[in-house]
MDTraj code that builds the backbone (N, CA, C; nanometers):
import mdtraj as md
import numpy as np

residues = "UNK UNK UNK UNK UNK UNK UNK UNK UNK UNK UNK UNK UNK UNK UNK UNK UNK UNK UNK UNK UNK UNK UNK UNK UNK UNK UNK UNK UNK UNK UNK UNK UNK UNK UNK UNK UNK UNK UNK UNK UNK UNK UNK UNK UNK UNK UNK UNK UNK UNK UNK UNK UNK UNK UNK UNK UNK UNK UNK UNK UNK UNK UNK UNK UNK UNK UNK UNK UNK UNK UNK UNK UNK UNK UNK UNK UNK UNK UNK UNK UNK UNK UNK UNK UNK UNK UNK UNK UNK UNK UNK UNK UNK UNK UNK UNK UNK UNK UNK UNK UNK UNK UNK UNK UNK UNK UNK UNK UNK UNK UNK UNK UNK UNK UNK UNK UNK UNK UNK UNK UNK UNK UNK UNK UNK UNK UNK UNK UNK UNK UNK UNK UNK UNK UNK UNK UNK UNK UNK UNK UNK UNK UNK UNK UNK UNK UNK UNK UNK UNK UNK UNK UNK UNK UNK UNK UNK UNK UNK UNK UNK UNK UNK UNK UNK UNK UNK UNK UNK UNK UNK UNK UNK UNK UNK UNK UNK UNK UNK UNK UNK UNK UNK UNK UNK UNK UNK UNK".split()
xyz = np.array([
    [5.2552, -7.1938, 5.4146],
    [5.2445, -7.2842, 5.5315],
    [5.0700, -7.2608, 5.6127],
    [5.0687, -7.3431, 5.6933],
    [4.9258, -7.3935, 5.7188],
    [4.9479, -7.3930, 5.8498],
    [4.8776, -7.3097, 5.9523],
    [4.9041, -7.2715, 6.0754],
    [4.7722, -7.4152, 6.1645],
    [4.8481, -7.4722, 6.3019],
    [4.7331, -7.5681, 6.2680],
    [4.6895, -7.5304, 6.4210],
    [4.6736, -7.3752, 6.5283],
    [4.6557, -7.4061, 6.6192],
    [4.5124, -7.4261, 6.6635],
    [4.3698, -7.4415, 6.7782],
    [4.2313, -7.4307, 6.7738],
    [4.2219, -7.3137, 6.7483],
    [4.3062, -7.1882, 6.7672],
    [4.2513, -7.0491, 6.7500],
    [4.2787, -6.9704, 6.6520],
    [4.3706, -7.0541, 6.5774],
    [4.4175, -7.0053, 6.4983],
    [4.4385, -7.0158, 6.3145],
    [4.3083, -7.0905, 6.2789],
    [4.3312, -7.1588, 6.1501],
    [4.3176, -7.0825, 5.9980],
    [4.4088, -7.0316, 5.9440],
    [4.3942, -6.9759, 5.9056],
    [4.3850, -7.0359, 5.7596],
    [4.4311, -7.0833, 5.7334],
    [4.4346, -7.1913, 5.6055],
    [4.4241, -7.3036, 5.6447],
    [4.2513, -7.3315, 5.6789],
    [4.2050, -7.4551, 5.6111],
    [4.1915, -7.5068, 5.5183],
    [4.1246, -7.6485, 5.5029],
    [4.1251, -7.6629, 5.3522],
    [3.9115, -7.5636, 5.3489],
    [3.8301, -7.5316, 5.4380],
    [3.7565, -7.4647, 5.4052],
    [3.7488, -7.3802, 5.3893],
    [3.8684, -7.2583, 5.5012],
    [3.9061, -7.1533, 5.4096],
    [3.9946, -7.1607, 5.2641],
    [4.1248, -7.2120, 5.2359],
    [4.1346, -7.2141, 5.1219],
    [4.0458, -7.2435, 4.9445],
    [3.9559, -7.3005, 5.0646],
    [3.8650, -7.3441, 4.9383],
    [3.7232, -7.2072, 4.9074],
    [3.7069, -7.1026, 5.0169],
    [3.6614, -6.9656, 5.0535],
    [3.7471, -6.9137, 4.9489],
    [3.8817, -6.8883, 4.9285],
    [4.0112, -6.7704, 4.8104],
    [3.9985, -6.8515, 4.7579],
    [3.9657, -6.9647, 4.6275],
    [3.9521, -7.0324, 4.5910],
    [3.8136, -6.9617, 4.4914],
    [3.7056, -6.9552, 4.5063],
    [3.5935, -6.9112, 4.5112],
    [3.5473, -6.8319, 4.4485],
    [3.6799, -6.7857, 4.5306],
    [3.6662, -6.5437, 4.5440],
    [3.7533, -6.4857, 4.4918],
    [3.8640, -6.6155, 4.4503],
    [3.9526, -6.5933, 4.3439],
    [3.8871, -6.6352, 4.1604],
    [3.8617, -6.7234, 4.2067],
    [3.7653, -6.7556, 4.0155],
    [3.6314, -6.6635, 4.0507],
    [3.5437, -6.5858, 4.1302],
    [3.5379, -6.5354, 4.0640],
    [3.5719, -6.3440, 4.0549],
    [3.6640, -6.3718, 4.0662],
    [3.6797, -6.2234, 4.0245],
    [3.7742, -6.2074, 3.8616],
    [3.8446, -6.3712, 3.8429],
    [3.8711, -6.4113, 3.7167],
    [3.7424, -6.4556, 3.5899],
    [3.6163, -6.4841, 3.6732],
    [3.5319, -6.4666, 3.5606],
    [3.4311, -6.3217, 3.5650],
    [3.4716, -6.2346, 3.6745],
    [3.3384, -6.0855, 3.6983],
    [3.5226, -5.9862, 3.6200],
    [3.5028, -5.9743, 3.6389],
    [3.6859, -5.8548, 3.6080],
    [3.6695, -5.8725, 3.4291],
    [3.6986, -5.9520, 3.3617],
    [3.7571, -5.9746, 3.2153],
    [3.5769, -5.8774, 3.1143],
    [3.4638, -5.8475, 3.1938],
    [3.3282, -5.8582, 3.1418],
    [3.3646, -5.7428, 3.1515],
    [3.3530, -5.6474, 2.9952],
    [3.3346, -5.4917, 3.1099],
    [3.3184, -5.4516, 2.9000],
    [3.1573, -5.2939, 2.9631],
    [3.1594, -5.1888, 2.8910],
    [3.1860, -5.1673, 2.7829],
    [3.2667, -5.0888, 2.7021],
    [3.3223, -5.0208, 2.6161],
    [3.2702, -4.9039, 2.6653],
    [3.3014, -4.7391, 2.6473],
    [3.2674, -4.6209, 2.7040],
    [3.3248, -4.5445, 2.6350],
    [3.3420, -4.4458, 2.5776],
    [3.3748, -4.3125, 2.5689],
    [3.4458, -4.2679, 2.6620],
    [3.5275, -4.3154, 2.7261],
    [3.6252, -4.2841, 2.8405],
    [3.7358, -4.4144, 2.8065],
    [3.8901, -4.2356, 2.8668],
    [3.9876, -4.4449, 2.7932],
    [3.9234, -4.5934, 2.9290],
    [3.8717, -4.5764, 3.0219],
    [3.8875, -4.7266, 3.0786],
    [3.7023, -4.7382, 3.0580],
    [3.6980, -4.8531, 3.1002],
    [3.5980, -4.9461, 3.0389],
    [3.5054, -5.0124, 3.1903],
    [3.3808, -4.9908, 3.1306],
    [3.2443, -5.0212, 3.2325],
    [3.3036, -5.1554, 3.2927],
    [3.3470, -5.2188, 3.4207],
    [3.3179, -5.3290, 3.4525],
    [3.2381, -5.3708, 3.5857],
    [3.2504, -5.5375, 3.6093],
    [3.2561, -5.5454, 3.7205],
    [3.3124, -5.5695, 3.8158],
    [3.4845, -5.4646, 3.8064],
    [3.5559, -5.5997, 3.8891],
    [3.5397, -5.4858, 4.0174],
    [3.4978, -5.4556, 4.0618],
    [3.5538, -5.3065, 4.1398],
    [3.4028, -5.3842, 4.2514],
    [3.2504, -5.4596, 4.1917],
    [3.1654, -5.5280, 4.2792],
    [3.2460, -5.6366, 4.2687],
    [3.3250, -5.7484, 4.2299],
    [3.3929, -5.8687, 4.2558],
    [3.5293, -5.8261, 4.3897],
    [3.6215, -5.7699, 4.3613],
    [3.7097, -5.6846, 4.5037],
    [3.5887, -5.6690, 4.6392],
    [3.5009, -5.5845, 4.5923],
    [3.4204, -5.5742, 4.7662],
    [3.3916, -5.6591, 4.7887],
    [3.3111, -5.7873, 4.7647],
    [3.1958, -5.9190, 4.7539],
    [3.3366, -5.9811, 4.8110],
    [3.4473, -5.9865, 4.7585],
    [3.6141, -6.0853, 4.7933],
    [3.5784, -5.9923, 4.9539],
    [3.6509, -5.8586, 4.9528],
    [3.6945, -5.8483, 5.0409],
    [3.5736, -5.8593, 5.1593],
    [3.4728, -5.8485, 5.1433],
    [3.3150, -5.8126, 5.2521],
    [3.2708, -5.9651, 5.3610],
    [3.3799, -6.0744, 5.1997],
    [3.3441, -6.2184, 5.2359],
    [3.4283, -6.2787, 5.3108],
    [3.5914, -6.3021, 5.2645],
    [3.7003, -6.2991, 5.3320],
    [3.7484, -6.2539, 5.4230],
    [3.8564, -6.3246, 5.5524],
    [3.9301, -6.2296, 5.5845],
    [3.9910, -6.1434, 5.5316],
    [4.0731, -6.1003, 5.5889],
    [4.1902, -5.9388, 5.5623],
    [4.3006, -5.9942, 5.5145],
    [4.3257, -6.1823, 5.5210],
    [4.4804, -6.2471, 5.4889],
    [4.4572, -6.2928, 5.3580],
    [4.3122, -6.3705, 5.4041],
    [4.2058, -6.4269, 5.2663],
    [4.1532, -6.3410, 5.1646],
    [4.1435, -6.2468, 5.1441],
    [4.1039, -6.1336, 5.1328],
    [4.2226, -6.0592, 4.9707],
    [4.3480, -6.1187, 5.0503],
    [4.4733, -6.0223, 4.9700],
    [4.4798, -6.1171, 4.9218],
    [4.4802, -6.2151, 5.0348],
    [4.5189, -6.4185, 4.9225],
    [4.5038, -6.4090, 4.8248],
    [4.3320, -6.3601, 4.7658],
    [4.2149, -6.4251, 4.6880],
    [4.2748, -6.2831, 4.5799],
    [4.3413, -6.1603, 4.6294],
    [4.2875, -6.0706, 4.5129],
    [4.4701, -6.0507, 4.4196],
    [4.5954, -6.1889, 4.4983],
    [4.7543, -6.1572, 4.4786],
    [4.7214, -6.3138, 4.3840],
    [4.6153, -6.3664, 4.3703],
    [4.6611, -6.5384, 4.3042],
    [4.5613, -6.4653, 4.2015],
    [4.4509, -6.4124, 4.1930],
    [4.3654, -6.3469, 4.0732],
    [4.5114, -6.2225, 3.9936],
    [4.5623, -6.1986, 4.0747],
    [4.6662, -6.0918, 4.0134],
    [4.7511, -6.1704, 3.9205],
    [4.7858, -6.2875, 4.0456],
    [4.9211, -6.3219, 3.9489],
    [4.8640, -6.4170, 3.8822],
    [4.7444, -6.4251, 3.8124],
    [4.6967, -6.5221, 3.6757],
    [4.6709, -6.4941, 3.5905],
    [4.6935, -6.2980, 3.6119],
    [4.6842, -6.1961, 3.4735],
    [4.7807, -6.1438, 3.4503],
    [4.9225, -6.1645, 3.5006],
    [4.9802, -6.1663, 3.4561],
    [5.0810, -6.2444, 3.4445],
    [5.0769, -6.4054, 3.4651],
    [5.1280, -6.5002, 3.3099],
    [5.0558, -6.4993, 3.2328],
    [4.9835, -6.4127, 3.2567],
    [4.8873, -6.3909, 3.0840],
    [4.7074, -6.4359, 3.0472],
    [4.7362, -6.5093, 3.1855],
    [4.5529, -6.5168, 3.1121],
    [4.5054, -6.3910, 3.1170],
    [4.3482, -6.4158, 3.0133],
    [4.2628, -6.3049, 2.9495],
    [4.2024, -6.2978, 3.0947],
    [4.2334, -6.2677, 3.2206],
    [4.1735, -6.2048, 3.3860],
    [4.1032, -6.1281, 3.3918],
    [4.1983, -5.9960, 3.3788],
    [4.2074, -5.8678, 3.3674],
    [4.0707, -5.7784, 3.2435],
    [4.0335, -5.6598, 3.3099],
    [3.9808, -5.5744, 3.2586],
    [3.9476, -5.6137, 3.0315],
    [3.8434, -5.6516, 3.0014],
    [3.8508, -5.6333, 2.8421],
    [3.9060, -5.7771, 2.8462],
    [3.9327, -5.8871, 2.9199],
    [4.0156, -5.9890, 2.8641],
    [4.1491, -5.9914, 2.8535],
    [4.2357, -5.9481, 2.8918],
    [4.3460, -5.8551, 2.7945],
    [4.4142, -5.9563, 2.9754],
    [4.5508, -5.9359, 2.9966],
    [4.6464, -6.0556, 3.1065],
    [4.7734, -6.0138, 3.0206],
    [4.8387, -6.0246, 3.1154],
    [5.0048, -6.0451, 3.1061],
    [5.0600, -5.8923, 3.1397],
    [5.1955, -5.8504, 3.1500],
    [5.2105, -5.7751, 3.2550],
    [5.1953, -5.6692, 3.1389],
    [5.1967, -5.6174, 3.0103],
    [5.1209, -5.5455, 2.8915],
    [4.9662, -5.4343, 2.9546],
    [4.9463, -5.5488, 3.0765],
    [4.7965, -5.4962, 3.1079],
    [4.8091, -5.4057, 3.2693],
    [4.8833, -5.4903, 3.3097],
    [4.9682, -5.3980, 3.4705],
    [5.0423, -5.2468, 3.4023],
    [5.1307, -5.2291, 3.2187],
    [5.1445, -5.2195, 3.2304],
    [5.0943, -5.0156, 3.1314],
    [4.9874, -5.0588, 3.1559],
    [4.9255, -4.9805, 3.0382],
    [4.8586, -4.8876, 3.1587],
    [4.8039, -4.7607, 3.0693],
    [4.7752, -4.6382, 3.1947],
    [4.6309, -4.7167, 3.2624],
    [4.5675, -4.8183, 3.2628],
    [4.4797, -4.8372, 3.3670],
    [4.5994, -4.9864, 3.4587],
    [4.7115, -4.9728, 3.5107],
    [4.6879, -5.0536, 3.4841],
    [4.7730, -4.9859, 3.6952],
    [4.7650, -4.9395, 3.6950],
    [4.7085, -4.9283, 3.8675],
    [4.6203, -4.9153, 3.9441],
    [4.4972, -4.9721, 3.8819],
    [4.3315, -5.0327, 3.9980],
    [4.3565, -5.1644, 3.9554],
    [4.4668, -5.2204, 3.8628],
    [4.5089, -5.3710, 3.9505],
    [4.5628, -5.3135, 4.0678],
    [4.6706, -5.2579, 4.0900],
    [4.7133, -5.2315, 4.2169],
    [4.6298, -5.1247, 4.3048],
    [4.5426, -5.0470, 4.2458],
    [4.4514, -5.0787, 4.3763],
    [4.3676, -5.1683, 4.4422],
    [4.3075, -5.2239, 4.2925],
    [4.2426, -5.3900, 4.3811],
    [4.3054, -5.4844, 4.5142],
    [4.4312, -5.4909, 4.4743],
    [4.4540, -5.5868, 4.6065],
    [4.4484, -5.4203, 4.7448],
    [4.5231, -5.2873, 4.7752],
    [4.5023, -5.2261, 4.8297],
    [4.2978, -5.2357, 4.9033],
    [4.2421, -5.2416, 4.8459],
    [4.1628, -5.1802, 4.8553],
    [4.1070, -5.3106, 4.9226],
    [4.1025, -5.4860, 4.8840],
    [4.0712, -5.5915, 4.8929],
    [4.1152, -5.6457, 5.0502],
    [4.1921, -5.6004, 5.0879],
    [4.3050, -5.5944, 5.2044],
    [4.2482, -5.4948, 5.3729],
    [4.1754, -5.3456, 5.3361],
    [4.2392, -5.2196, 5.3806],
    [3.9771, -5.2960, 5.3688],
    [3.9375, -5.2781, 5.3558],
    [3.7878, -5.3090, 5.3202],
    [3.7575, -5.4367, 5.3978],
    [3.8695, -5.5489, 5.3624],
    [3.8072, -5.6629, 5.4745],
    [3.8634, -5.6754, 5.6495],
    [3.9116, -5.5352, 5.6246],
    [3.9996, -5.5101, 5.7504],
    [3.8885, -5.4265, 5.8500],
    [3.8252, -5.3767, 5.6989],
    [3.7644, -5.1979, 5.8552],
    [3.6775, -5.2987, 5.8785],
    [3.5562, -5.3558, 5.8092],
    [3.4681, -5.3662, 5.7671],
    [3.3774, -5.4572, 5.8558],
    [3.4384, -5.4742, 5.9923],
    [3.3208, -5.4850, 6.1128],
    [3.2679, -5.7142, 6.1406],
    [3.2185, -5.6694, 6.2008],
    [3.0786, -5.8134, 6.2549],
    [2.9779, -5.8025, 6.1664],
    [2.9302, -5.9610, 6.1501],
    [2.8304, -5.9268, 6.0129],
    [2.7218, -5.9648, 6.0803],
    [2.7528, -6.0138, 6.1899],
    [2.6335, -5.9995, 6.3153],
    [2.5212, -5.8380, 6.3956],
    [2.6259, -5.7618, 6.3670],
    [2.5860, -5.6416, 6.4272],
    [2.4044, -5.6202, 6.3187],
    [2.3644, -5.5414, 6.3114],
    [2.2514, -5.4999, 6.2161],
    [2.2177, -5.4866, 6.1701],
    [2.3514, -5.3346, 6.1880],
    [2.4395, -5.2769, 6.0416],
    [2.5703, -5.3217, 6.0203],
    [2.5353, -5.4263, 6.0067],
    [2.6427, -5.5522, 5.9196],
    [2.6484, -5.4895, 5.7833],
    [2.4586, -5.4084, 5.7439],
    [2.5246, -5.3764, 5.5127],
    [2.5328, -5.2997, 5.5508],
    [2.4963, -5.1766, 5.5938],
    [2.4945, -5.0329, 5.6194],
    [2.7104, -5.0077, 5.6605],
    [2.7233, -5.1134, 5.7170],
    [2.9120, -5.0619, 5.7461],
    [2.9496, -5.1508, 5.6643],
    [2.8595, -5.2197, 5.5596],
    [2.9924, -5.2786, 5.4670],
    [2.9845, -5.1620, 5.3345],
    [2.8712, -5.1216, 5.3775],
    [2.8333, -4.9874, 5.2147],
    [2.9855, -4.8881, 5.2401],
    [2.8948, -4.8619, 5.4296],
    [2.9882, -4.7650, 5.4444],
    [3.1812, -4.7039, 5.3891],
    [3.2075, -4.8603, 5.4308],
    [3.3178, -4.8918, 5.4008],
    [3.3952, -4.9310, 5.2932],
    [3.3354, -5.0047, 5.2194],
    [3.2982, -5.0042, 5.1082],
    [3.3554, -4.8829, 4.9852],
    [3.2400, -4.7881, 5.0231],
    [3.2715, -4.5882, 4.9519],
    [3.3620, -4.6097, 5.0014],
    [3.3983, -4.5512, 5.1619],
    [3.4886, -4.5105, 5.1949],
    [3.5997, -4.4767, 5.2452],
    [3.6342, -4.6286, 5.1829],
    [3.7590, -4.6906, 5.1854],
    [3.8089, -4.8128, 5.0864],
    [3.7203, -4.8450, 5.0621],
    [3.7671, -4.9579, 4.9283],
    [3.8480, -4.8195, 4.8009],
    [3.6665, -4.7798, 4.7593],
    [3.6961, -4.6860, 4.6675],
    [3.8035, -4.5808, 4.6275],
    [3.8432, -4.5143, 4.7038],
    [3.9469, -4.5012, 4.7088],
    [4.1100, -4.5135, 4.6756],
    [4.0997, -4.6335, 4.7758],
    [4.1561, -4.7542, 4.7800],
    [4.1535, -4.8165, 4.6275],
    [4.0587, -4.7898, 4.5123],
    [4.1033, -4.8369, 4.4125],
    [4.1505, -4.6513, 4.3106],
    [4.1091, -4.5923, 4.3551],
    [4.1158, -4.4885, 4.2657],
    [4.2648, -4.4247, 4.2328],
    [4.2261, -4.4038, 4.3978],
    [4.3783, -4.2726, 4.3637],
    [4.5010, -4.3999, 4.3360],
    [4.5384, -4.5590, 4.3856],
    [4.6260, -4.5465, 4.2424],
    [4.6287, -4.5275, 4.0612],
    [4.4802, -4.5488, 4.0505],
    [4.4977, -4.6014, 3.9313],
    [4.4929, -4.4763, 3.8819],
    [4.4422, -4.3204, 3.8878],
    [4.4868, -4.2345, 3.8704],
    [4.6227, -4.1687, 3.9078],
    [4.6662, -4.2026, 4.0156],
    [4.8269, -4.1800, 3.9579],
    [4.8925, -4.2604, 3.8388],
    [4.8515, -4.3675, 3.8894],
    [4.9208, -4.4100, 3.7507],
    [4.9043, -4.3680, 3.6101],
    [4.7764, -4.3568, 3.5384],
    [4.7074, -4.3027, 3.4674],
    [4.7725, -4.1647, 3.4651],
    [4.7910, -4.0843, 3.5138],
    [4.8590, -3.9606, 3.5052],
    [4.9819, -3.9299, 3.4266],
    [5.0465, -4.0811, 3.4918],
    [5.2376, -4.0523, 3.5079],
    [5.2591, -4.1569, 3.3357],
    [5.1400, -4.2922, 3.3457],
    [5.1822, -4.3057, 3.1874],
    [5.0916, -4.2366, 3.0879],
    [4.9829, -4.1624, 3.1075],
    [4.9185, -4.0764, 2.9236],
    [5.0737, -3.9283, 2.9788],
    [5.0665, -3.9098, 3.1209],
    [5.1412, -3.7744, 3.0943],
    [5.0409, -3.6656, 3.1318],
    [4.9297, -3.6489, 3.2012],
    [4.8360, -3.5878, 3.2115],
    [4.8711, -3.5261, 3.3435],
    [4.8554, -3.4026, 3.3876],
    [4.8014, -3.3357, 3.5478],
    [4.7042, -3.4107, 3.5984],
    [4.6980, -3.4608, 3.7136],
    [4.5597, -3.5463, 3.8156],
    [4.4706, -3.5009, 3.8176],
    [4.4352, -3.3456, 3.8177],
    [4.2451, -3.2810, 3.8024],
    [4.2191, -3.3693, 3.6668],
    [4.3373, -3.3355, 3.4730],
    [4.2701, -3.4059, 3.3748],
    [4.2005, -3.5547, 3.4139],
    [4.3244, -3.6471, 3.4236],
    [4.3346, -3.7517, 3.5224],
    [4.1883, -3.8440, 3.6017],
    [4.1637, -3.7609, 3.6451],
    [4.0860, -3.7712, 3.7905],
    [3.9545, -3.7864, 3.6588],
    [3.8865, -3.7090, 3.6365],
    [3.8343, -3.6697, 3.5790],
    [3.7764, -3.8022, 3.4438],
    [3.9185, -3.8424, 3.3819],
    [3.8807, -3.9111, 3.2355],
    [3.8278, -4.0803, 3.3353],
    [3.9000, -4.0735, 3.4538],
    [3.9220, -4.2231, 3.4824],
    [3.8114, -4.2831, 3.5898],
    [3.8107, -4.1263, 3.6712],
    [3.7057, -4.2237, 3.7378],
    [3.6232, -4.0473, 3.8422],
    [3.5971, -3.9520, 3.8161],
    [3.4528, -3.8556, 3.7622],
    [3.3103, -4.0026, 3.6665],
    [3.3342, -3.9576, 3.6066],
    [3.2120, -4.1187, 3.4744],
    [3.2447, -4.1967, 3.5262],
    [3.2466, -4.2747, 3.6482],
    [3.2680, -4.3954, 3.7372],
    [3.1878, -4.3724, 3.8599],
    [3.2045, -4.2854, 3.9420],
    [3.1964, -4.2784, 4.1399],
    [3.0359, -4.3479, 4.1490],
    [2.9826, -4.2860, 4.0380],
    [2.8463, -4.2736, 4.0703],
    [2.8119, -4.5081, 4.0479],
    [2.8437, -4.4828, 4.0169],
    [2.8541, -4.7013, 3.8762],
    [2.8973, -4.7800, 4.0210],
    [2.9702, -4.7187, 4.0280],
    [3.1076, -4.7780, 4.1511],
    [3.0243, -4.8393, 4.2593],
    [2.9741, -4.6743, 4.3169],
    [2.8736, -4.7023, 4.5073],
    [2.7893, -4.7679, 4.5295],
    [2.7054, -4.7767, 4.3339],
    [2.6349, -4.8622, 4.2840],
    [2.6521, -5.0162, 4.3465],
    [2.8051, -5.0285, 4.2775],
    [2.8794, -5.1912, 4.3393],
    [2.8753, -5.1973, 4.4099],
    [2.9611, -5.1084, 4.5568],
    [2.9395, -5.1373, 4.6868],
    [2.8573, -5.1412, 4.7863],
    [2.7732, -5.1417, 4.7347],
    [2.6208, -5.1146, 4.7546],
    [2.5898, -5.2956, 4.7271],
    [2.5353, -5.2537, 4.6348],
    [2.5418, -5.4603, 4.5746],
    [2.6527, -5.5680, 4.6244],
    [2.7608, -5.5033, 4.6169],
    [2.8074, -5.6141, 4.7387],
    [2.8060, -5.5924, 4.8955],
    [2.7816, -5.5136, 4.9638],
    [2.7044, -5.5163, 5.1069],
    [2.6094, -5.5301, 5.1110],
    [2.4982, -5.5707, 5.0259],
    [2.4288, -5.6609, 4.9977],
    [2.4019, -5.8569, 4.9652],
    [2.4474, -5.8812, 4.8747],
    [2.5216, -5.9726, 4.8976],
    [2.6175, -6.0284, 4.9883],
    [2.7025, -5.9754, 5.0282],
    [2.8040, -6.0492, 5.1240],
    [2.7177, -6.1031, 5.2339],
    [2.6172, -5.9825, 5.2847],
    [2.5375, -5.9961, 5.4287],
    [2.4849, -6.1864, 5.4440],
    [2.4486, -6.1962, 5.3392],
    [2.3620, -6.3533, 5.4149],
    [2.4282, -6.3842, 5.3135],
    [2.5122, -6.4166, 5.2160],
    [2.6331, -6.5161, 5.2369],
    [2.7712, -6.5470, 5.3180],
    [2.8087, -6.4237, 5.4185],
    [2.7795, -6.4359, 5.5852],
    [2.7307, -6.5612, 5.6375],
    [2.6228, -6.4640, 5.6799],
    [2.5286, -6.6061, 5.7966],
    [2.5502, -6.6999, 5.7385],
    [2.4636, -6.7278, 5.5692],
    [2.5006, -6.9004, 5.5322],
    [2.6745, -6.9592, 5.5725],
    [2.7711, -6.8626, 5.5716],
    [2.8681, -6.9355, 5.5880],
    [2.9518, -6.9396, 5.6943],
    [2.8757, -6.8644, 5.8082],
    [2.8921, -6.8430, 5.9878],
    [2.8157, -7.0304, 6.0538],
    [2.7213, -7.0467, 5.9564],
    [2.6692, -7.2471, 5.9232],
    [2.7499, -7.3654, 5.9548],
    [2.8334, -7.2854, 5.8388],
    [2.8917, -7.4337, 5.7803],
    [3.0649, -7.4573, 5.8817],
    [3.0716, -7.3789, 5.8995],
    [3.2131, -7.3751, 6.0059],
    [3.1682, -7.4792, 6.1750],
])
top = md.Topology()
chain = top.add_chain()
for i, resn in enumerate(residues, 1):
    res = top.add_residue(resn, chain, resSeq=i)
    for name in ("N", "CA", "C"):
        top.add_atom(name, md.element.get_by_symbol(name[0]), res)
traj = md.Trajectory(xyz[None], top)
């Protein structure tokens, strides 16, 4: 449904283009994976999810993330390591895919205005404090259930080794999103 009110244009051509670009960004960055000695590879998915959330409105970020997920579920190789299809969601790391959906919406909802002089700090804080747990909690729970191991072991295997990398990705997303939002503001 396309809304046409003057005050609430959620799906204008410009907004749909933003959603499409962010969906493409997710599709390009997510398959890039560096194999690790742990069950989860090092990827740029968290960077792409946080960047999408910091650039788009909550509904737009959720839409982009759902489109990315649907593209993966129909078989396109857009998930970590170039995987696609329902088997990727059913795999031990499938919970992270669900966590990305939650994180994209929540981070976007809580990011605040980019016009604040503290925007980069706020973007970073929200991405780290809300985004990372939103990704990790479903990922750890899913991994634990599929692998039939306790939550502590699951957290050690799939989260502890990556937390510093993911914090760095959140910082990078904040520093990239701020000038992008400034430039997008001029387009309106």
